[in-house]
C-alpha positions as CSV (number, residue, x, y, z in Angstrom):
1,M,16.4,94.5,126.9
2,K,17.3,94.7,123.2
3,I,20.8,95.0,121.9
4,V,22.2,96.2,118.6
5,A,25.9,95.3,118.0
6,T,28.6,96.3,115.7
7,V,32.1,95.1,115.0
8,A,34.9,97.7,114.9
9,E,38.6,98.5,115.1
10,Y,38.2,102.3,115.6
11,N,41.9,102.8,114.6
12,P,41.4,105.6,115.5
13,F,37.8,106.6,116.1
14,H,36.8,109.3,113.6
15,N,33.7,111.2,112.2
16,G,32.7,108.4,110.0
17,H,32.5,106.1,113.0
18,L,30.6,108.7,114.9
19,K,28.1,108.9,112.0
20,H,27.6,105.1,112.2
21,V,27.2,105.2,116.0
22,T,24.7,108.1,115.6
23,Y,22.8,106.1,113.0
24,M,22.5,103.1,115.3
25,K,21.4,105.3,118.3
26,E,18.7,106.9,116.1
27,H,17.4,103.8,114.3
28,F,17.6,101.5,117.4
29,A,16.6,104.1,119.9
30,D,15.3,101.7,122.6
31,Y,18.3,99.3,122.2
32,K,21.6,99.1,124.0
33,L,24.5,99.6,121.7
34,L,27.3,96.9,122.1
35,V,30.6,97.2,120.2
36,I,33.0,94.2,119.8
37,M,36.3,95.8,119.1
38,S,39.8,94.7,118.1
39,G,42.4,95.0,120.8
40,N,45.9,96.4,120.4
41,F,46.6,94.7,117.0
42,T,44.4,94.8,113.9
43,Q,43.2,92.9,110.9
44,R,45.6,94.7,108.7
45,G,48.5,93.1,110.7
46,E,49.4,96.4,112.4
47,N,49.5,97.7,115.9
48,A,46.6,100.1,116.7
49,V,47.3,103.9,116.9
50,L,46.0,103.9,120.5
51,D,45.6,101.2,123.1
52,K,42.4,99.2,123.3
53,F,41.2,100.8,126.5
54,T,41.5,104.3,125.2
55,R,39.8,103.4,122.0
56,A,37.0,101.7,123.9
57,R,36.5,104.8,126.0
58,H,36.2,106.9,122.9
59,A,33.5,104.5,121.6
60,V,31.5,105.0,124.9
61,E,32.0,108.7,124.8
62,A,30.5,108.6,121.3
63,G,27.4,106.8,122.4
64,A,28.2,103.1,122.8
65,D,26.8,101.5,126.0
66,M,29.5,98.8,126.2
67,V,32.7,97.7,124.4
68,I,34.0,94.1,124.6
69,E,37.2,92.9,123.1
70,L,37.5,90.8,120.0
71,P,40.1,88.2,121.0
72,T,43.5,88.9,119.4
73,V,43.6,85.5,117.7
74,F,40.6,86.7,115.6
75,A,41.4,90.4,115.4
76,T,44.7,89.7,113.6
77,A,43.3,87.0,111.2
78,N,42.0,87.2,107.7
79,A,38.5,88.7,106.9
80,E,36.7,85.4,107.2
81,L,38.1,84.4,110.6
82,F,37.9,88.0,111.9
83,A,34.2,88.1,111.1
84,T,33.5,84.5,112.2
85,G,35.3,85.1,115.5
86,A,33.3,88.2,116.2
87,I,30.0,86.6,115.4
88,K,30.9,83.6,117.5
89,I,31.4,85.8,120.6
90,L,28.2,87.9,119.9
91,N,26.1,84.7,119.3
92,D,27.4,83.1,122.5
93,L,26.1,86.1,124.5
94,N,22.6,85.0,123.6
95,A,21.4,88.6,123.9
96,V,22.2,90.4,120.6
97,D,19.2,91.1,118.4
98,T,20.8,92.9,115.4
99,L,24.2,93.4,113.9
100,C,24.7,96.7,112.1
101,F,27.7,97.1,109.8
102,G,28.9,99.8,107.4
103,V,29.1,98.9,103.6
104,E,29.7,100.7,100.3
105,S,26.7,99.1,98.6
106,G,24.0,96.4,98.9
107,N,21.0,95.8,101.0
108,I,19.9,93.0,103.4
109,D,18.6,90.7,100.6
110,D,21.9,91.2,98.6
111,Y,24.0,90.1,101.6
112,L,21.8,87.1,102.5
113,L,21.6,85.9,98.9
114,T,25.4,86.2,98.4
115,A,26.2,84.6,101.7
116,K,23.9,81.6,101.1
117,A,25.5,81.1,97.6
118,L,29.0,81.3,99.0
119,L,28.3,78.8,101.7
120,A,27.3,76.2,99.1
121,E,29.8,73.2,98.9
122,S,30.3,70.7,96.1
123,K,33.3,69.0,94.5
124,E,32.9,71.1,91.4
125,L,32.8,74.3,93.4
126,K,35.9,73.3,95.4
127,A,37.8,72.6,92.2
128,L,36.8,76.0,90.7
129,I,37.8,77.8,93.9
130,K,41.3,76.1,93.7
131,E,41.6,77.4,90.1
132,E,40.7,80.9,91.1
133,L,43.1,80.9,94.1
134,E,45.9,80.1,91.7
135,T,45.3,83.3,89.9
136,G,46.2,85.2,93.0
137,V,42.8,86.6,94.0
138,S,41.6,86.7,97.7
139,P,39.9,83.7,99.1
140,V,36.5,85.4,99.2
141,K,36.9,86.7,95.6
142,A,38.0,83.2,94.5
143,R,34.8,81.6,96.0
144,F,32.7,84.4,94.5
145,N,34.1,83.9,91.1
146,A,33.7,80.1,91.4
147,V,30.0,80.5,92.4
148,K,29.3,82.7,89.4
149,K,30.9,80.1,87.1
150,L,28.4,77.6,88.3
151,N,25.6,79.8,87.1
152,L,24.2,80.1,90.6
153,P,22.1,83.1,91.6
154,Q,23.2,86.4,90.0
155,L,25.6,88.0,92.3
156,K,26.9,91.6,92.4
157,D,30.6,92.0,91.9
158,E,30.8,95.1,94.1
159,L,29.9,93.0,97.1
160,V,33.4,91.4,97.0
161,S,35.3,94.4,95.7
162,S,35.8,96.4,98.9
163,P,36.9,95.5,102.5
164,N,33.7,96.6,104.2
165,N,31.4,94.8,101.8
166,I,33.6,91.6,102.1
167,L,33.3,91.8,105.9
168,G,29.6,92.3,105.6
169,I,29.4,89.1,103.5
170,E,31.6,87.3,106.1
171,Y,29.4,88.5,109.0
172,T,26.3,87.2,107.2
173,K,28.0,83.9,106.3
174,A,29.0,83.4,110.0
175,I,25.4,84.1,111.2
176,L,24.0,81.6,108.8
177,K,26.6,79.0,109.6
178,L,25.8,79.3,113.3
179,N,22.1,79.3,112.6
180,S,22.1,82.4,114.7
181,K,19.0,84.5,115.4
182,I,21.0,87.7,115.0
183,K,19.5,89.9,112.2
184,I,21.7,92.0,109.9
185,C,21.4,95.7,109.1
186,P,23.9,97.0,106.4
187,M,24.4,100.8,106.6
188,L,25.6,102.6,103.5
189,R,28.8,104.5,104.3
190,S,30.7,107.1,102.4
191,G,34.4,107.3,101.4
192,D,37.0,104.7,100.4
193,H,38.2,102.5,103.2
194,N,41.7,102.4,101.8
195,D,42.0,106.0,100.5
196,V,45.1,107.6,102.2
197,K,44.1,111.1,101.1
198,L,42.8,113.2,104.0
199,Y,39.3,114.7,103.4
200,K,37.5,117.3,105.5
201,G,34.7,116.0,107.7
202,I,34.6,112.3,107.0
203,T,37.7,110.6,105.9
204,S,39.2,107.1,106.2
205,A,41.1,105.7,109.1
206,S,43.9,104.9,106.6
207,S,44.2,108.6,105.7
208,I,44.3,109.5,109.4
209,R,47.1,107.0,110.2
210,T,49.1,108.2,107.1
211,T,48.7,111.8,108.2
212,L,49.9,110.9,111.7
213,E,52.9,109.2,110.3
214,S,53.8,112.3,108.4
215,K,53.7,114.3,111.7
216,K,50.9,116.6,110.5
217,S,48.5,115.8,113.3
218,G,47.2,119.3,113.5
219,S,45.2,118.7,110.3
220,L,43.3,115.9,112.0
221,K,41.3,118.2,114.4
222,K,38.3,118.4,112.1
223,V,38.0,114.7,111.2
224,M,37.5,113.3,114.6
225,P,35.9,114.2,117.9
226,A,37.9,116.4,120.2
227,Y,38.2,113.7,122.9
228,V,40.0,111.4,120.3
229,Y,42.3,114.1,119.0
230,R,43.6,115.0,122.4
231,D,44.6,111.4,123.0
232,L,46.6,110.9,119.8
233,P,50.3,110.2,120.1
234,Q,52.7,112.6,118.4
235,T,53.7,109.8,116.0
236,P,52.4,106.2,115.7
237,Y,54.1,103.6,118.0
238,V,56.6,101.5,116.1
239,F,56.8,97.8,116.6
240,D,59.2,97.1,113.7
241,D,62.3,96.2,115.7
242,I,60.6,93.6,118.0
243,I,58.7,92.1,115.0
244,M,62.0,91.7,113.1
245,T,63.8,90.3,116.2
246,K,61.1,87.7,116.6
247,L,61.3,86.8,112.9
248,Y,65.1,86.3,113.2
249,T,64.9,84.2,116.4
250,E,61.9,82.0,115.4
251,N,62.7,79.0,113.3
252,A,61.1,78.4,109.9
253,N,59.2,75.3,111.1
254,N,57.3,77.3,113.8
255,I,56.6,80.2,111.4
256,G,55.1,77.6,109.1
257,K,52.5,76.8,111.8
258,I,51.0,80.2,111.5
259,L,47.7,80.8,109.8
260,D,48.0,81.5,106.0
261,C,51.7,80.7,106.0
262,T,51.5,78.1,103.3
263,E,53.4,76.8,100.3
264,G,56.8,77.2,102.0
265,L,56.2,80.9,102.6
266,E,58.1,80.6,105.9
267,N,61.3,79.8,104.0
268,R,60.8,82.8,101.8
269,I,60.4,85.0,104.9
270,K,63.5,83.6,106.6
271,A,65.6,83.9,103.5
272,L,64.6,87.5,102.6
273,I,64.8,89.1,106.0
274,K,68.5,88.5,105.9
275,D,68.9,91.0,103.1
276,A,66.5,93.6,104.7
277,T,67.8,96.5,106.8
278,D,64.4,97.1,108.4
279,Y,60.8,95.8,108.6
280,K,59.5,97.9,105.7
281,T,62.2,96.7,103.5
282,A,61.5,93.1,104.5
283,L,57.9,93.5,103.6
284,D,58.8,95.0,100.2
285,K,61.0,92.0,99.5
286,I,58.6,89.3,100.7
287,A,55.3,90.6,99.4
288,T,54.0,89.7,95.9
289,K,50.7,89.7,94.1
290,R,50.0,86.3,95.6
291,Y,51.4,87.1,99.1
292,T,49.9,90.5,99.8
293,Y,51.3,93.0,102.2
294,A,48.4,92.6,104.6
295,R,48.8,88.8,104.6
296,I,52.6,89.1,105.3
297,R,51.9,91.6,108.1
298,R,49.3,89.4,109.7
299,I,51.8,86.5,109.6
300,T,54.6,88.6,111.3
301,I,52.2,89.8,114.0
302,A,51.0,86.2,114.6
303,N,54.6,85.2,114.9
304,L,55.3,88.0,117.3
305,L,52.4,86.9,119.5
306,G,52.7,83.2,119.1
307,I,49.3,82.7,117.4
308,T,49.3,79.4,115.5
309,E,46.8,78.2,113.0
310,K,45.9,75.4,115.4
311,L,45.1,77.9,118.2
312,V,42.9,80.0,115.9
313,F,40.8,77.0,114.9
314,K,40.6,75.7,118.5
315,A,39.4,79.1,119.5
316,L,36.6,78.8,116.9
317,D,35.6,75.4,118.2
318,N,35.6,76.1,121.9
319,P,33.8,78.4,124.2
320,L,35.7,81.6,125.0
321,Y,34.8,84.7,127.0
322,A,33.4,88.3,126.7
323,K,35.9,90.7,128.1
324,I,34.5,94.2,128.8
325,L,36.9,97.0,128.0
326,A,34.6,99.9,128.7
327,I,31.0,100.7,129.7
328,N,28.8,103.7,130.1
329,A,28.1,104.1,133.9
330,K,24.4,104.4,133.2
331,S,24.4,101.1,131.4
332,R,25.9,98.9,134.1
333,D,22.7,96.9,134.1
334,L,23.9,95.5,130.8
335,I,26.6,93.6,132.6
336,S,24.1,91.6,134.7
337,Y,21.8,91.1,131.7
338,L,24.7,89.6,129.6
339,S,25.9,87.5,132.6
340,E,22.4,86.0,133.0
341,N,22.0,85.1,129.3
342,S,25.5,84.4,128.1
343,S,26.9,80.9,127.6
344,I,30.4,82.2,128.0
345,P,32.0,84.1,131.0
346,V,31.6,87.9,131.1
347,L,34.9,89.3,132.4
348,T,34.8,92.6,134.4
349,R,37.5,92.1,137.1
350,K,40.7,90.3,137.8
351,K,39.0,87.5,139.8
352,D,37.0,86.5,136.7
353,Y,40.1,85.8,134.7
354,T,41.2,83.0,137.2
355,E,38.1,81.0,136.3
356,I,39.1,80.7,132.6
357,K,40.3,77.3,131.5
358,K,41.7,75.3,128.6
359,T,41.5,76.9,125.1
360,A,40.0,80.1,126.4
361,K,42.9,80.5,128.8
362,D,45.4,80.1,125.9
363,V,43.5,82.7,123.9
364,L,43.3,85.1,126.9
365,E,47.1,84.8,127.4
366,I,47.6,86.1,123.8
367,D,45.4,89.1,124.7
368,S,47.6,89.7,127.8
369,L,50.8,89.4,125.8
370,A,49.5,91.8,123.2
371,N,48.8,94.2,126.1
372,D,52.2,93.8,127.6
373,L,54.0,94.4,124.3
374,Y,51.9,97.5,123.6
375,N,52.7,98.8,127.1
376,L,56.4,98.2,126.4
377,V,56.5,100.1,123.1
378,S,54.1,102.9,124.0
379,K,55.8,103.2,127.5
380,T,52.4,103.2,129.2
381,K,50.9,100.9,131.8
382,Q,47.4,99.7,131.0
383,S,46.3,96.9,133.3
384,E,44.9,94.0,131.4
385,F,42.3,93.4,134.1
386,Q,40.7,96.8,134.1
387,M,37.3,97.8,132.9
388,I,36.9,101.5,132.1
389,T,33.7,103.1,133.4
390,V,32.7,106.3,131.5
391,N,30.4,108.8,133.3
392,K,28.6,110.2,130.3
393,E,25.5,112.4,130.4
């Protein structure tokens, strides 16, 4: 059995995602398609528009054979850890042949060349990276600029100028670091990942979420499959109050233990929330060029869920699990195939969860808490232990 995998958020699933799934089904016709997908909270530091089980079902209805969950500790982290965590899980399955990801530009050689250059380490490079970080650029851009200053291989600036390209670089870096046998397949995509303008046909997930917030969901019918549109909430679920409550009740010392909460940022957060009347106002006060909105949102979500920097790195260094969210009924043989080859437990039923120990158990408890909080705010009741089976022709 051959498997092609992709990493996704599907927040929500739209026509651009369908194009990518269709591409993989056509170019890897004799492969099973495996998706590793973020759960109820995302890499932007936001709650997902729809719960993880519904989004996983959408992916299977679109053509995926199986969807497994990217543990929340990785799904809510920065791009490097998001990508590294995803590749760690896929590599530990010992069954994935190829990773296919959408990018704005570049080919296989571009991504391999850039990833190899960015993995290089030296005292001079580290010093240059520190200088670049002090200018306020992102970590990946800082490393990229530092590498170019060392006159290492000619690198293309566009590879670190868009979120999808950056993730592509990070996936490739993680594969190389792990000495994984997984091959990469960048697929050129259309549209701007962050464009909030709604376009007909293929548009960004950001534009869909913005439209949903404006209560104009009727205009979304033509930008996503019907089975997604009918599941959309009238308005996005709002976690602002519980996020703020947790910020007020948590002490600065504990907030300072969260990933990327450095340079006394926890004190800035605690001080400025006192003058904010709501979460949005708090973000506006706290965020700067150096402390981006996405970074602050990720910190506040990590604080809500109790995700510390220590736990994230322990998760990277220890075996975890592959939790199946949804599967095509005709692809159930994929479960046994993964179970036979995987070096980590494959979770399909409640009994499997009782066998998880140590760090994996701590990580799993974060997933469970995220599910409970999502149920609370959305006023739904999705069992953390379920696996959705989709009967698809």
